[in-house]
N, CA, C and O of each residue as an XYZ file, in Angstrom:
924
protein
N      17.424    -12.479     16.271
C      17.284    -11.141     15.689
C      18.151    -11.034     14.417
O      19.241    -11.603     14.358
N      17.662    -10.307     13.411
C      18.450    -10.164     12.191
C      19.551     -9.139     12.366
O      19.506     -8.290     13.256
N      20.549     -9.241     11.485
C      21.538     -8.161     11.388
C      20.979     -7.098     10.464
O      20.164     -7.414      9.597
N      21.395     -5.833     10.621
C      20.960     -4.803      9.685
C      21.324     -5.186      8.263
O      22.376     -5.787      8.047
N      20.480     -4.855      7.275
C      20.780     -5.202      5.883
C      22.018     -4.486      5.378
O      22.500     -3.525      5.977
N      22.521     -4.991      4.246
C      23.803     -4.519      3.754
C      23.742     -3.204      3.019
O      24.276     -3.102      1.915
N      23.117     -2.201      3.582
C      23.106     -0.862      3.011
C      23.974      0.042      3.867
O      24.645     -0.408      4.796
N      23.947      1.323      3.537
C      24.613      2.319      4.378
C      23.775      2.481      5.627
O      22.805      3.239      5.626
N      24.138      1.767      6.714
C      23.274      1.726      7.883
C      24.088      2.017      9.124
O      25.319      2.003      9.096
N      23.388      2.281     10.214
C      24.040      2.503     11.478
C      23.177      1.916     12.590
O      21.948      1.949     12.519
N      23.826      1.384     13.606
C      23.084      0.910     14.758
C      22.476      2.090     15.509
O      23.098      3.143     15.648
N      21.265      1.898     15.985
C      20.591      2.946     16.735
C      19.864      2.306     17.910
O      19.135      1.335     17.711
N      20.036      2.811     19.119
C      19.272      2.251     20.247
C      17.796      2.521     20.040
O      17.434      3.636     19.667
N      16.924      1.538     20.268
C      15.503      1.774     20.084
C      15.015      2.932     20.958
O      15.368      3.021     22.133
N      14.217      3.798     20.387
C      13.634      4.887     21.160
C      12.701      4.322     22.223
O      12.049      3.303     21.996
N      12.633      4.963     23.360
C      11.822      4.462     24.466
C      10.338      4.507     24.089
O       9.892      5.451     23.437
N       9.573      3.486     24.499
C       8.126      3.534     24.283
C       7.512      4.759     24.942
O       8.031      5.279     25.930
N       6.399      5.210     24.378
C       5.800      6.437     24.893
C       4.849      6.186     26.063
O       4.418      7.138     26.714
N       4.513      4.920     26.344
C       3.806      4.616     27.580
C       2.313      4.577     27.507
O       1.658      4.648     28.547
N       1.721      4.464     26.300
C       0.252      4.430     26.187
C      -0.294      3.044     25.853
O      -1.467      2.909     25.504
N       0.543      2.017     25.957
C       0.124      0.690     25.551
C      -0.244     -0.171     26.749
O       0.331     -0.033     27.829
N      -1.215     -1.067     26.543
C      -1.609     -2.001     27.587
C      -0.806     -3.289     27.543
O      -0.806     -4.045     28.514
N      -0.119     -3.556     26.434
C       0.669     -4.762     26.319
C       2.121     -4.392     26.023
O       2.384     -3.388     25.363
N       3.076     -5.212     26.517
C       4.470     -4.844     26.369
C       4.953     -5.010     24.927
O       4.450     -5.840     24.170
N       5.929     -4.204     24.582
C       6.607     -4.379     23.287
C       7.600     -5.526     23.427
O       8.351     -5.574     24.401
N       7.618     -6.456     22.462
C       8.560     -7.566     22.547
C       9.995     -7.085     22.362
O      10.233     -5.939     21.980
N      10.947     -7.974     22.639
C      12.349     -7.628     22.407
C      12.535     -7.258     20.942
O      11.967     -7.893     20.054
N      13.336     -6.224     20.699
C      13.575     -5.787     19.341
C      14.909     -5.065     19.266
O      15.482     -4.676     20.284
N      15.390     -4.893     18.047
C      16.586     -4.109     17.809
C      16.235     -2.957     16.883
O      15.219     -2.984     16.189
N      17.096     -1.943     16.886
C      16.855     -0.792     16.012
C      18.115     -0.421     15.263
O      19.226     -0.581     15.768
N      17.933      0.070     14.067
C      19.053      0.594     13.302
C      18.542      1.645     12.326
O      17.339      1.748     12.084
N      19.447      2.409     11.780
C      19.104      3.397     10.775
C      19.654      2.971      9.422
O      20.655      2.259      9.345
N      19.001      3.405      8.371
C      19.453      3.061      7.027
C      19.215      4.259      6.111
O      18.214      4.965      6.232
N      20.147      4.470      5.202
C      20.019      5.513      4.177
C      19.693      4.825      2.864
O      20.329      3.837      2.497
N      18.694      5.353      2.154
C      18.198      4.738      0.922
C      18.266      5.775     -0.203
O      17.707      6.864     -0.078
N      18.935      5.446     -1.274
C      19.019      6.353     -2.408
C      17.743      6.284     -3.249
O      17.251      5.195     -3.549
N      17.211      7.441     -3.625
C      16.038      7.505     -4.488
C      16.300      8.526     -5.589
O      17.314      9.223     -5.580
N      15.367      8.601     -6.538
C      15.504      9.571     -7.639
C      15.389     10.997     -7.155
O      15.757     11.916     -7.886
N      14.885     11.221     -5.931
C      14.781     12.567     -5.354
C      15.880     12.853     -4.344
O      15.845     13.873     -3.657
N      16.861     11.951     -4.250
C      17.919     12.101     -3.268
C      17.761     11.059     -2.166
O      16.812     10.275     -2.181
N      18.694     11.051     -1.207
C      18.640     10.024     -0.173
C      17.503     10.250      0.827
O      17.182     11.381      1.191
N      16.914      9.146      1.253
C      15.964      9.124      2.356
C      16.631      8.389      3.515
O      17.617      7.676      3.325
N      16.087      8.570      4.709
C      16.600      7.852      5.857
C      15.443      7.172      6.581
O      14.335      7.705      6.636
N      15.706      6.009      7.128
C      14.668      5.285      7.853
C      15.229      4.754      9.155
O      16.363      4.278      9.212
N      14.427      4.840     10.194
C      14.711      4.214     11.475
C      13.912      2.929     11.530
O      12.685      2.945     11.434
N      14.613      1.810     11.686
C      14.000      0.487     11.651
C      13.894     -0.068     13.070
O      14.869     -0.062     13.821
N      12.711     -0.543     13.427
C      12.507     -1.267     14.671
C      11.985     -2.651     14.307
O      10.938     -2.774     13.672
N      12.706     -3.686     14.705
C      12.475     -5.042     14.206
C      12.283     -6.008     15.378
O      13.230     -6.279     16.116
N      11.054     -6.533     15.557
C      10.828     -7.502     16.628
C      11.168     -8.917     16.152
O      11.399     -9.146     14.965
N      11.194     -9.854     17.092
C      11.264    -11.264     16.726
C      10.011    -11.687     15.978
O       8.923    -11.180     16.252
N      10.154    -12.608     15.038
C       9.028    -13.249     14.365
C       8.013    -12.216     13.862
O       6.866    -12.231     14.309
N       8.399    -11.326     12.953
C       7.489    -10.251     12.503
C       6.303    -10.771     11.722
O       6.392    -11.766     11.004
N       5.169    -10.059     11.883
C       3.924    -10.455     11.211
C       3.613     -9.565     10.020
O       2.924    -10.008      9.101
N       4.091     -8.334     10.000
C       3.805     -7.411      8.920
C       4.874     -6.325      8.917
O       5.653     -6.200      9.861
N       4.899     -5.547      7.848
C       5.812     -4.406      7.732
C       4.989     -3.126      7.673
O       4.108     -2.986      6.824
N       5.278     -2.192      8.579
C       4.662     -0.866      8.544
C       5.730      0.163      8.152
O       6.750      0.294      8.828
N       5.489      0.880      7.073
C       6.346      1.992      6.649
C       5.554      3.265      6.863
O       4.489      3.452      6.275
N       6.082      4.150      7.717
C       5.338      5.312      8.167
C       6.195      6.561      8.034
O       7.406      6.515      8.250
N       5.564      7.683      7.676
C       6.325      8.899      7.460
C       5.634     10.125      8.064
O       4.529     10.032      8.599
N       6.290     11.241      7.968
C       5.951     12.490      8.686
C       5.079     13.400      7.827
O       4.759     13.100      6.677
N       4.710     14.529      8.439
C       4.033     15.608      7.718
C       5.033     16.501      7.010
O       6.238     16.250      7.042
N       4.522     17.553      6.366
C       5.326     18.360      5.445
C       6.629     18.871      6.048
O       7.681     18.735      5.423
N       6.591     19.447      7.232
C       7.807     20.014      7.810
C       8.303     19.270      9.016
O       9.142     19.782      9.757
N       7.796     18.051      9.235
C       8.061     17.333     10.480
C       9.162     16.304     10.385
O       9.872     16.190      9.385
N       9.274     15.551     11.482
C      10.209     14.449     11.578
C       9.477     13.209     12.038
O       8.247     13.163     12.053
N      10.258     12.192     12.416
C       9.660     10.884     12.717
C       9.656     10.563     14.204
O       9.433      9.413     14.582
N       9.903     11.569     15.069
C       9.952     11.321     16.492
C       8.874     12.060     17.274
O       8.981     12.198     18.493
N       7.844     12.535     16.592
C       6.720     13.160     17.300
C       5.957     12.088     18.072
O       6.019     10.905     17.738
N       5.241     12.513     19.103
C       4.628     11.527     19.994
C       3.555     10.710     19.276
O       3.401      9.524     19.564
N       2.819     11.309     18.357
C       1.812     10.522     17.645
C       2.454      9.445     16.783
O       1.955      8.321     16.727
N       3.565      9.776     16.102
C       4.247      8.786     15.281
C       4.845      7.685     16.152
O       4.767      6.510     15.794
N       5.434      8.041     17.279
C       5.977      7.018     18.174
C       4.872      6.145     18.754
O       5.099      4.962     19.007
N       3.692      6.696     18.968
C       2.583      5.874     19.440
C       2.170      4.862     18.381
O       1.905      3.705     18.706
N       2.111      5.279     17.126
C       1.835      4.348     16.038
C       2.896      3.267     16.006
O       2.579      2.082     15.903
N       4.162      3.673     16.094
C       5.262      2.698     16.080
C       5.137      1.692     17.207
O       5.213      0.486     16.972
N       4.946      2.173     18.432
C       4.870      1.291     19.592
C       3.717      0.306     19.471
O       3.849     -0.866     19.823
N       2.576      0.795     18.969
C       1.410     -0.060     18.848
C       1.631     -1.154     17.803
O       1.215     -2.296     17.997
N       2.287     -0.802     16.696
C       2.598     -1.788     15.680
C       3.620     -2.806     16.182
O       3.472     -4.004     15.942
N       4.651     -2.335     16.876
C       5.654     -3.246     17.435
C       5.028     -4.238     18.403
O       5.356     -5.424     18.380
N       4.132     -3.759     19.247
C       3.470     -4.634     20.217
C       2.654     -5.721     19.534
O       2.442     -6.796     20.094
N       2.191     -5.428     18.298
C       1.418     -6.406     17.541
C       2.298     -7.285     16.658
O       1.790     -8.131     15.922
N       3.612     -7.091     16.727
C       4.526     -7.936     15.961
C       4.950     -7.394     14.625
O       5.416     -8.152     13.774
N       4.801     -6.097     14.413
C       5.167     -5.517     13.141
C       6.595     -4.981     13.117
O       7.083     -4.443     14.111
N       7.260     -5.134     11.968
C       8.480     -4.376     11.700
C       8.063     -2.957     11.338
O       7.146     -2.771     10.539
N       8.715     -1.963     11.909
C       8.327     -0.574     11.661
C       9.514      0.195     11.078
O      10.605      0.201     11.649
N       9.288      0.835      9.948
C      10.276      1.723      9.339
C       9.681      3.147      9.350
O       8.688      3.429      8.680
N      10.323      4.030     10.134
C       9.902      5.437     10.161
C      10.801      6.210      9.197
O      12.008      6.318      9.414
N      10.208      6.740      8.140
C      10.968      7.274      7.005
C      11.023      8.781      7.052
O       9.999      9.456      7.163
N      12.249      9.306      6.965
C      12.478     10.736      6.735
C      12.680     10.879      5.215
O      13.659     10.389      4.653
N      11.735     11.557      4.580
C      11.740     11.620      3.122
C      12.889     12.476      2.596
O      13.468     13.272      3.336
N      13.219     12.305      1.297
C      14.398     12.987      0.755
C      14.405     14.505      0.936
O      15.455     15.084      1.214
N      13.258     15.152      0.783
C      13.271     16.613      0.901
C      13.607     17.062      2.307
O      14.192     18.131      2.484
N      13.249     16.264      3.328
C      13.578     16.601      4.705
C      15.044     16.290      4.996
O      15.693     17.027      5.738
N      15.571     15.217      4.428
C      17.002     14.914      4.569
C      17.821     16.059      3.973
O      18.896     16.391      4.474
N      17.306     16.653      2.907
C      17.987     17.769      2.244
C      17.782     19.094      2.966
O      18.359     20.106      2.568
N      16.966     19.104      4.027
C      16.777     20.321      4.819
C      15.624     21.192      4.391
O      15.483     22.309      4.888
N      14.774     20.704      3.463
C      13.633     21.498      3.029
C      12.391     21.155      3.846
O      12.264     20.045      4.364
N      11.483     22.115      3.954
C      10.246     21.896      4.710
C       9.073     21.526      3.816
O       8.149     20.848      4.266
N       9.090     21.950      2.569
C       7.987     21.683      1.661
C       8.322     20.499      0.757
O       9.444     20.405      0.258
N       7.361     19.591      0.538
C       7.659     18.390     -0.233
C       7.742     18.582     -1.740
O       8.264     17.716     -2.442
N       7.238     19.698     -2.248
C       7.261     19.903     -3.687
C       6.107     19.195     -4.375
O       5.098     18.889     -3.739
N       6.245     18.933     -5.663
C       5.160     18.349     -6.460
C       4.921     16.895     -6.069
O       5.852     16.187     -5.685
N       3.664     16.451     -6.170
C       3.353     15.080     -5.748
C       4.068     13.986     -6.560
O       4.463     12.965     -5.996
N       4.237     14.186     -7.861
C       4.755     13.105     -8.698
C       6.157     12.664     -8.283
O       6.352     11.468     -8.068
N       7.161     13.565     -8.155
C       8.462     13.094     -7.716
C       8.465     12.597     -6.279
O       9.231     11.695     -5.938
N       7.625     13.169     -5.439
C       7.535     12.672     -4.066
C       7.016     11.237     -4.049
O       7.559     10.385     -3.346
N       5.972     10.973     -4.818
C       5.417      9.633     -4.876
C       6.403      8.633     -5.488
O       6.508      7.497     -5.026
N       7.122      9.061     -6.526
C       8.068      8.163     -7.161
C       9.178      7.767     -6.179
O       9.559      6.598     -6.112
N       9.695      8.739     -5.419
C      10.715      8.429     -4.435
C      10.168      7.508     -3.351
O      10.873      6.618     -2.875
N       8.912      7.722     -2.960
C       8.300      6.870     -1.930
C       8.204      5.415     -2.417
O       8.513      4.483     -1.674
N       7.771      5.236     -3.670
C       7.686      3.882     -4.224
C       9.046      3.226     -4.240
O       9.172      2.039     -3.938
N      10.073      3.993     -4.592
C      11.430      3.433     -4.626
C      11.913      3.033     -3.251
O      12.462      1.944     -3.083
N      11.722      3.887     -2.266
C      12.259      3.581     -0.946
C      11.456      2.469     -0.262
O      12.031      1.647      0.451
N      10.140      2.435     -0.469
C       9.376      1.330      0.109
C       9.773      0.015     -0.531
O       9.864     -1.001      0.157
N      10.013      0.012     -1.844
C      10.491     -1.178     -2.517
C      11.806     -1.674     -1.928
O      11.990     -2.872     -1.716
N      12.715     -0.744     -1.667
C      14.004     -1.127     -1.076
C      13.834     -1.691      0.324
O      14.472     -2.681      0.681
N      12.974     -1.063      1.118
C      12.743     -1.541      2.479
C      12.084     -2.917      2.475
O      12.449     -3.775      3.278
N      11.138     -3.137      1.599
C      10.504     -4.462      1.532
C      11.517     -5.518      1.147
O      11.518     -6.613      1.711
N      12.370     -5.210      0.206
C      13.384     -6.168     -0.212
C      14.295     -6.569      0.954
O      14.651     -7.739      1.096
N      14.670     -5.589      1.786
C      15.571     -5.840      2.885
C      14.879     -6.481      4.093
O      15.468     -7.318      4.777
N      13.629     -6.084      4.352
C      12.981     -6.423      5.605
C      11.965     -7.539      5.520
O      11.466     -8.000      6.547
N      11.649     -7.984      4.314
C      10.718     -9.091      4.198
C       9.682     -8.893      3.112
O       8.582     -8.419      3.396
N      10.005     -9.245      1.864
C       9.036     -9.063      0.781
C       7.794     -9.912      0.948
O       6.771     -9.652      0.314
N       7.874    -10.929      1.801
C       6.708    -11.780      2.028
C       5.743    -11.221      3.062
O       4.624    -11.717      3.193
N       6.164    -10.191      3.801
C       5.319     -9.635      4.863
C       4.221     -8.752      4.267
O       4.479     -8.020      3.312
N       3.007     -8.805      4.810
C       1.990     -7.847      4.368
C       2.471     -6.415      4.590
O       3.028     -6.093      5.639
N       2.253     -5.566      3.598
C       2.686     -4.177      3.690
C       1.550     -3.294      4.188
O       0.460     -3.273      3.616
N       1.827     -2.567      5.263
C       0.964     -1.492      5.719
C       1.800     -0.216      5.620
O       2.960     -0.210      6.032
N       1.243      0.837      5.095
C       1.984      2.091      5.041
C       1.092      3.214      5.534
O      -0.127      3.073      5.631
N       1.733      4.332      5.842
C       0.948      5.436      6.349
C       1.807      6.618      6.685
O       3.008      6.641      6.418
N       1.167      7.602      7.278
C       1.871      8.813      7.665
C       0.910      9.775      8.306
O      -0.294      9.532      8.395
N       1.480     10.885      8.755
C       0.624     11.957      9.253
C       0.596     13.085      8.226
O       1.613     13.402      7.609
N      -0.567     13.679      8.055
C      -0.769     14.846      7.196
C      -0.287     14.568      5.772
O      -0.808     13.659      5.126
N       0.688     15.320      5.264
C       1.176     15.097      3.910
C       1.644     13.655      3.705
O       1.467     13.088      2.627
N       2.239     13.069      4.739
C       2.680     11.687      4.625
C       1.511     10.720      4.421
O       1.654      9.712      3.729
N       0.361     11.022      5.020
C      -0.817     10.199      4.798
C      -1.276     10.289      3.355
O      -1.719      9.297      2.775
N      -1.172     11.476      2.775
C      -1.556     11.643      1.363
C      -0.670     10.788      0.463
O      -1.166     10.113     -0.439
N       0.635     10.816      0.706
C       1.567     10.012     -0.089
C       1.225      8.531      0.028
O       1.190      7.811     -0.971
N       0.974      8.084      1.254
C       0.686      6.665      1.482
C      -0.584      6.246      0.736
O      -0.631      5.153      0.172
N      -1.602      7.092      0.727
C      -2.839      6.782      0.024
C      -2.628      6.776     -1.495
O      -3.109      5.882     -2.191
N      -1.915      7.770     -1.992
C      -1.734      7.876     -3.452
C      -0.957      6.708     -4.022
O      -1.189      6.318     -5.166
N      -0.046      6.146     -3.261
C       0.826      5.083     -3.771
C       0.399      3.686     -3.349
O       1.069      2.712     -3.690
N      -0.691      3.567     -2.622
C      -1.090      2.265     -2.082
C      -1.314      1.224     -3.162
O      -0.881      0.079     -3.029
N      -1.994      1.622     -4.238
C      -2.275      0.664     -5.291
C      -1.032      0.174     -5.988
O      -0.894     -1.026     -6.225
N      -0.109      1.082     -6.328
C       1.113      0.686     -7.019
C       1.960     -0.241     -6.186
O       2.596     -1.150     -6.719
N       1.980     -0.022     -4.864
C       2.817     -0.831     -3.989
C       2.114     -2.078     -3.464
O       2.742     -2.932     -2.837
N       0.816     -2.182     -3.719
C       0.093     -3.334     -3.201
C      -0.068     -3.330     -1.699
O      -0.095     -4.392     -1.078
N      -0.177     -2.152     -1.100
C      -0.359     -2.055      0.356
C      -1.677     -2.686      0.763
O      -2.697     -2.527      0.092
N      -1.635     -3.408      1.881
C      -2.845     -4.071      2.374
C      -3.644     -3.162      3.313
O      -4.861     -3.299      3.442
N      -2.947     -2.244      3.957
C      -3.602     -1.348      4.894
C      -2.921      0.009      4.893
O      -1.752      0.126      4.525
N      -3.665      1.044      5.311
C      -3.161      2.407      5.391
C      -3.522      2.985      6.740
O      -4.665      2.866      7.181
N      -2.552      3.616      7.410
C      -2.809      4.374      8.634
C      -2.638      5.846      8.289
O      -1.529      6.288      7.989
N      -3.717      6.603      8.327
C      -3.690      8.015      7.961
C      -3.969      8.859      9.209
O      -5.107      8.926      9.673
N      -2.953      9.488      9.738
C      -3.078     10.344     10.915
C      -3.162     11.800     10.457
O      -2.308     12.263      9.701
N      -4.186     12.522     10.910
C      -4.384     13.927     10.527
C      -4.419     14.088      9.011
O      -3.751     14.960      8.454
N      -5.210     13.235      8.344
C      -5.317     13.356      6.894
C      -5.904     14.742      6.560
O      -6.992     15.079      7.028
N      -5.190     15.541      5.757
C      -5.640     16.920      5.478
C      -6.647     16.930      4.325
O      -6.266     16.989      3.156
N      -7.911     16.871      4.665
C      -8.963     16.737      3.669
C      -8.996     17.912      2.708
O      -9.346     17.747      1.539
N      -8.635     19.102      3.188
C      -8.589     20.279      2.339
C      -7.646     21.301      2.962
O      -7.347     21.204      4.152
N      -7.169     22.277      2.193
C      -6.380     23.354      2.800
C      -7.218     24.107      3.816
O      -8.442     24.138      3.685
N      -6.604     24.717      4.827
C      -7.370     25.456      5.824
C      -8.243     26.525      5.181
O      -7.767     27.346      4.398
N      -9.532     26.503      5.525
C     -10.449     27.514      5.012
C     -10.877     27.330      3.580
O     -11.562     28.196      3.036
N     -10.496     26.217      2.935
C     -10.845     26.009      1.526
C     -11.460     24.630      1.336
O     -10.882     23.785      0.653
N     -12.613     24.396      1.925
C     -13.237     23.060      1.823
C     -13.616     22.683      0.395
O     -13.853     21.509      0.111
N     -13.678     23.646     -0.493
C     -14.008     23.337     -1.876
C     -12.862     22.608     -2.584
O     -13.077     21.981     -3.621
N     -11.646     22.686     -2.030
C     -10.487     22.001     -2.613
C     -10.261     20.678     -1.883
O      -9.298     20.511     -1.135
N     -11.166     19.758     -2.123
C     -11.149     18.501     -1.399
C     -10.055     17.564     -1.934
O      -9.771     17.517     -3.131
N      -9.453     16.818     -0.988
C      -8.478     15.765     -1.337
C      -9.087     14.383     -1.138
O      -8.367     13.400     -0.964
N     -10.393     14.313     -1.163
C     -11.082     13.036     -0.976
C     -10.624     11.987     -1.981
O     -10.501     10.811     -1.638
N     -10.370     12.405     -3.218
C      -9.939     11.449     -4.252
C      -8.640     10.753     -3.863
O      -8.438      9.586     -4.199
N      -7.753     11.465     -3.155
C      -6.503     10.845     -2.722
C      -6.780      9.748     -1.699
O      -6.165      8.682     -1.740
N      -7.707     10.015     -0.784
C      -8.054      9.014      0.216
C      -8.676      7.794     -0.456
O      -8.345      6.658     -0.116
N      -9.568      8.025     -1.400
C     -10.232      6.914     -2.097
C      -9.260      6.158     -2.991
O      -9.501      4.993     -3.307
N      -8.163      6.796     -3.407
C      -7.185      6.121     -4.261
C      -6.509      4.951     -3.555
O      -5.916      4.093     -4.207
N      -6.596      4.912     -2.221
C      -5.964      3.832     -1.473
C      -6.682      2.502     -1.637
O      -6.098      1.460     -1.339
N      -7.920      2.499     -2.097
C      -8.666      1.246     -2.278
C      -7.928      0.331     -3.249
O      -7.370      0.813     -4.234
N      -7.910     -0.995     -2.994
C      -8.697     -1.731     -2.009
C      -8.019     -1.894     -0.640
O      -8.481     -2.696      0.172
N      -6.954     -1.167     -0.369
C      -6.345     -1.236      0.965
C      -7.357     -0.784      2.024
O      -8.208      0.067      1.761
N      -7.253     -1.355      3.201
C      -8.112     -0.972      4.310
C      -7.517      0.259      4.988
O      -6.371      0.224      5.437
N      -8.273      1.328      5.063
C      -7.746      2.614      5.539
C      -8.336      2.929      6.910
O      -9.551      2.886      7.102
N      -7.454      3.248      7.863
C      -7.861      3.740      9.176
C      -7.387      5.181      9.287
O      -6.196      5.457      9.142
N      -8.323      6.110      9.547
C      -8.039      7.531      9.650
C      -8.201      7.955     11.116
O      -9.174      7.581     11.771
N      -7.247      8.731     11.620
C      -7.336      9.310     12.954
C      -7.071     10.812     12.836
O      -5.960     11.234     12.513
N      -8.105     11.610     13.101
C      -8.006     13.060     12.966
C      -8.480     13.767     14.235
O      -9.268     13.217     15.003
N      -8.003     14.966     14.443
C      -8.508     15.798     15.512
C      -9.849     16.416     15.129
O     -10.063     16.786     13.975
N     -10.747     16.526     16.100
C     -12.052     17.072     15.818
C     -12.048     18.552     15.463
O     -12.998     19.046     14.856
N     -10.984     19.269     15.837
C     -10.878     20.709     15.524
C      -9.825     20.967     14.443
O      -9.282     22.068     14.356
N      -9.539     19.970     13.634
C      -8.519     20.111     12.591
C      -8.997     21.101     11.528
O     -10.031     20.866     10.901
N      -8.264     22.215     11.305
C      -8.707     23.177     10.292
C      -8.573     22.641      8.867
O      -9.074     23.257      7.925
N      -7.898     21.494      8.701
C      -7.791     20.864      7.384
C      -8.989     19.948      7.100
O      -9.071     19.350      6.028
N      -9.902     19.840      8.044
C     -11.089     19.013      7.842
C     -10.902     17.585      8.304
O      -9.793     17.154      8.622
N     -12.015     16.856      8.334
C     -12.046     15.452      8.762
C     -12.727     14.634      7.673
O     -13.822     14.995      7.242
N     -12.118     13.546      7.215
C     -12.749     12.707      6.184
C     -14.090     12.150      6.648
O     -14.342     11.992      7.843
N     -14.926     11.862      5.685
C     -16.230     11.268      5.952
C     -16.048      9.818      6.393
O     -15.218      9.119      5.812
N     -16.782      9.339      7.388
C     -16.651      7.943      7.822
C     -16.891      6.928      6.717
O     -16.362      5.818      6.767
N     -17.686      7.301      5.720
C     -17.977      6.385      4.629
C     -16.776      6.156      3.702
O     -16.788      5.224      2.898
N     -15.762      6.982      3.807
C     -14.632      6.941      2.881
C     -13.446      6.128      3.407
O     -12.389      6.124      2.776
N     -13.591      5.447      4.534
C     -12.511      4.643      5.098
C     -13.116      3.520      5.922
O     -14.295      3.553      6.276
N     -12.285      2.520      6.223
C     -12.754      1.425      7.073
C     -13.115      1.951      8.460
O     -14.072      1.488      9.080
N     -12.339      2.923      8.940
C     -12.638      3.554     10.229
C     -12.113      4.976     10.200
O     -11.010      5.231      9.718
N     -12.905      5.897     10.716
C     -12.469      7.277     10.925
C     -12.675      7.574     12.409
O     -13.802      7.667     12.896
N     -11.542      7.721     13.117
C     -11.619      8.007     14.556
C     -11.319      9.481     14.767
O     -10.296      9.984     14.304
N     -12.200     10.164     15.458
C     -12.049     11.589     15.699
C     -11.736     11.815     17.177
O     -12.470     11.359     18.053
N     -10.634     12.525     17.442
C     -10.243     12.847     18.804
C     -10.750     14.258     19.093
O     -10.229     15.243     18.570
N     -11.760     14.330     19.923
C     -12.456     15.606     20.159
C     -11.515     16.684     20.675
O     -10.673     16.446     21.540
N     -11.685     17.880     20.114
C     -10.976     19.051     20.603
C      -9.547     19.187     20.139
O      -8.888     20.174     20.466
N      -9.045     18.218     19.381
C      -7.647     18.274     18.968
C      -7.479     18.918     17.602
O      -8.290     18.684     16.706
N      -6.428     19.732     17.427
C      -6.161     20.367     16.137
C      -5.409     19.421     15.209
O      -5.446     18.203     15.385
N      -4.730     19.991     14.225
C      -4.014     19.168     13.249
C      -2.845     18.416     13.896
O      -2.582     17.267     13.541
N      -2.155     19.039     14.824
C      -1.079     18.392     15.598
C      -1.605     18.123     16.991
O      -2.026     19.042     17.694
N      -1.579     16.872     17.386
C      -2.194     16.473     18.645
C      -1.387     16.942     19.858
O      -0.159     16.865     19.875
N      -2.099     17.423     20.856
C      -1.486     17.716     22.150
C      -1.846     16.652     23.175
O      -1.174     16.510     24.197
N      -2.914     15.902     22.895
C      -3.349     14.803     23.751
C      -4.109     13.823     22.886
O      -4.260     14.024     21.682
N      -4.594     12.744     23.519
C      -5.348     11.746     22.775
C      -4.500     10.603     22.241
O      -4.974      9.803     21.435
N      -3.244     10.518     22.686
C      -2.355      9.462     22.164
C      -2.831      8.079     22.564
O      -2.610      7.112     21.835
N      -3.494      7.969     23.735
C      -4.022      6.678     24.140
C      -5.154      6.260     23.184
O      -5.373      5.068     22.966
N      -5.866      7.237     22.620
C      -6.917      6.904     21.651
C      -6.300      6.367     20.361
O      -6.845      5.451     19.745
N      -5.185      6.924     19.957
C      -4.478      6.400     18.780
C      -4.128      4.939     19.005
O      -4.379      4.094     18.145
N      -3.547      4.642     20.163
C      -3.169      3.260     20.478
C      -4.391      2.350     20.545
O      -4.369      1.244     20.006
N      -5.448      2.803     21.198
C      -6.664      1.987     21.326
C      -7.296      1.697     19.975
O      -7.847      0.617     19.764
N      -7.219      2.653     19.060
C      -7.795      2.469     17.734
C      -6.983      1.476     16.907
O      -7.549      0.624     16.221
N      -5.666      1.585     16.971
C      -4.812      0.799     16.085
C      -4.470     -0.583     16.620
O      -4.210     -1.493     15.833
N      -4.462     -0.764     17.945
C      -4.012     -2.043     18.507
C      -4.794     -3.228     17.972
O      -4.164     -4.170     17.491
N      -6.131     -3.255     18.021
C      -6.838     -4.426     17.503
C      -6.698     -4.578     15.997
O      -6.697     -5.694     15.477
N      -6.580     -3.447     15.292
C      -6.424     -3.522     13.833
C      -5.072     -4.115     13.477
O      -4.996     -4.975     12.599
N      -4.002     -3.679     14.133
C      -2.687     -4.277     13.875
C      -2.659     -5.749     14.220
O      -2.033     -6.538     13.512
N      -3.334     -6.138     15.306
C      -3.315     -7.550     15.718
C      -3.941     -8.453     14.664
O      -3.606     -9.635     14.584
N      -4.844     -7.911     13.859
C      -5.448     -8.702     12.794
C      -4.415     -9.176     11.774
O      -4.634    -10.174     11.087
N      -3.292     -8.468     11.674
C      -2.274     -8.827     10.679
C      -1.330     -9.902     11.189
O      -0.423    -10.316     10.467
N      -1.521    -10.359     12.414
C      -0.697    -11.456     12.932
C      -1.023    -12.783     12.253
O      -0.198    -13.696     12.253
N      -2.200    -12.896     11.684
C      -2.637    -14.190     11.154
C      -2.593    -14.182      9.642
O      -2.926    -15.185      9.010
């Protein structure tokens, strides 16, 4: 197992798996790291298995954190497939704000922090990035600049509630040529992307923007996709 990189870091016991996986998570260690960006410091929780196959950098929605059950399900599924997982608390949340502000500085800070994480955790590893809601938008918008190979978009907000004319489809398409997997609730008031606009769009029937159930579907959707990155 590696030692934590030489940044402002702290040891952190790995959070317990959420229990929706069919295969065990390999031995791993966890630590936290603070990363300076042009928008202020970000924080990341790192989960690092033996012999990693890829790096997943994943982040939260506008007012959220990185310990929601859907995010932990994504983490556990990636770990079981051999991925290093960095769950990022973006600078505006570290500063105590709920709204991310304008896209440009948010995207710039994301590019900076992902670059720092790749440098520390394995620049040779295939990069997969993603997030839920606003975090999914950031991951899609920056995929080309960062050379991401894949995107996991949970609850991608296709439009503001009740305003389908204000589509964010262009942000989703901006992720090309990365392979994008979208997982949305069927009753999401922010809308559901068209299946033609991603490699896969999985809809969890009856679920709103924040999932109350269906976590096993998230794992079932992502497990075979993550395993493809082992080779």
